[in-house]
C-alpha positions in Angstrom: 218.8 160.4 -16.7 219.0 162.3 -13.5 215.4 161.6 -12.9 215.2 158.1 -13.9 215.0 155.3 -11.3 217.6 152.7 -11.7 214.9 150.1 -13.2 214.2 152.7 -15.5 217.7 153.3 -16.6 218.5 149.5 -17.0 215.3 149.2 -19.0 216.1 151.8 -21.2 219.5 150.2 -21.8 218.0 146.9 -22.5 215.6 148.5 -25.0 218.5 150.2 -26.6 217.4 153.8 -25.7 220.6 154.4 -23.9 223.8 152.9 -24.6 225.8 150.2 -22.6 228.6 151.2 -20.1 231.6 151.6 -22.1 233.4 148.4 -20.5 230.6 146.7 -22.9 232.8 147.2 -25.8 235.8 145.6 -24.0 233.9 142.9 -22.8 231.2 142.1 -25.1 227.9 142.3 -23.0 224.3 143.1 -24.1 221.4 143.7 -21.7 218.7 141.2 -22.4 216.1 141.7 -19.5 215.8 144.0 -16.5 213.2 144.0 -13.9 213.2 145.0 -9.8 215.8 143.2 -8.4 217.1 141.1 -11.6 219.0 141.8 -14.7 220.0 139.7 -17.4 223.0 140.4 -19.8 224.5 138.2 -22.9 228.2 138.2 -23.2 230.7 136.3 -25.3 234.5 135.7 -25.1 236.6 136.7 -28.1 240.3 136.5 -28.8 240.9 139.6 -26.9 240.0 138.0 -23.5 242.6 135.1 -23.9 245.1 134.4 -21.3 248.9 133.4 -22.3 248.0 129.7 -22.2 245.0 130.3 -25.0 242.2 130.1 -22.7 239.6 132.6 -21.4 241.1 134.9 -18.9 239.2 134.6 -15.5 238.9 138.6 -15.5 236.2 137.9 -18.4 234.0 136.0 -16.1 234.7 138.8 -13.0 233.8 141.4 -15.3 230.8 140.1 -16.4 229.8 139.1 -13.1 230.5 142.4 -11.5 228.5 144.2 -14.0 225.1 141.9 -13.5 225.5 142.1 -9.7 225.7 145.7 -9.8 223.2 146.4 -12.3 221.0 144.1 -10.0 221.4 146.4 -7.2 221.1 149.7 -9.3 217.5 148.2 -10.5 216.2 148.7 -6.9 217.4 152.3 -6.5 215.8 155.3 -6.5 216.8 158.4 -8.9 219.8 160.0 -8.4 221.2 157.2 -6.1 224.4 155.4 -7.2 226.2 152.5 -6.0 229.8 151.2 -5.9 231.0 147.6 -5.8 233.1 147.2 -2.4 233.2 143.4 -2.5 233.0 140.8 -5.2 233.7 137.1 -4.6 233.7 134.8 -7.8 233.9 131.2 -8.1 235.1 129.7 -11.5 233.3 126.6 -11.9 234.6 125.5 -15.3 236.6 127.4 -18.1 234.6 129.8 -20.0 234.3 129.0 -23.6 235.9 131.1 -26.4 232.9 132.3 -29.1 230.1 131.1 -27.0 227.0 133.1 -26.1 226.7 133.0 -22.1 223.9 134.3 -20.3 224.8 136.4 -17.3 222.0 136.9 -14.6 222.0 139.0 -11.6 219.6 139.0 -8.5 219.4 141.0 -5.6 219.8 139.2 -2.0 219.2 142.2 0.3 219.0 145.9 0.3 219.4 148.1 3.1 219.7 152.0 3.4 223.6 151.8 2.7 224.3 148.3 1.3 223.0 146.2 -1.6 224.0 142.4 -1.8 223.3 140.5 -4.9 224.6 137.2 -6.7 225.3 136.2 -10.3 225.5 133.4 -12.3 227.5 132.9 -15.9 225.9 130.2 -17.6 225.3 128.8 -21.3 221.8 128.1 -23.1 221.7 124.6 -21.8 222.2 125.8 -18.3 225.8 124.8 -17.6 227.3 126.9 -14.9 230.9 128.4 -15.6 231.1 131.1 -12.9 229.2 132.4 -9.6 229.5 135.6 -8.0 228.2 137.5 -4.7 228.8 141.1 -4.3 228.2 143.6 -1.7 227.4 147.4 -3.2 228.0 150.6 -1.3 224.7 152.6 -1.8 225.7 156.3 -2.6 222.8 158.6 -1.4 223.2 162.2 -1.9 
């Protein structure tokens, strides 16, 4: 995997050739599409993600959006170049439903030598928006 570009790595993940990151077991996510500057995941909240009031915890949407915004940046990176989120701004638009498959999409807005800026959305199949995020990632060149 060291010799794979970020896009090749994300495409291999979507194809099931390499596993999703371990966080995908805690917050159920799976890759659906990967292209240069864009990634799509499917995610679905279950009983593990409920807050004390019985609603889906905001951390569910935040984690999914952190994943797609970061992975979108990863799709534009060369082999052996990493990244780390340094800023994530999430706006919760409406309550995330329990047991409903949602589509999370991340898109790159800008990339420089040291920073990647991206945005993400969390929507249902009808296009209803549940959360939106912007992220800044530090690009880690060796």
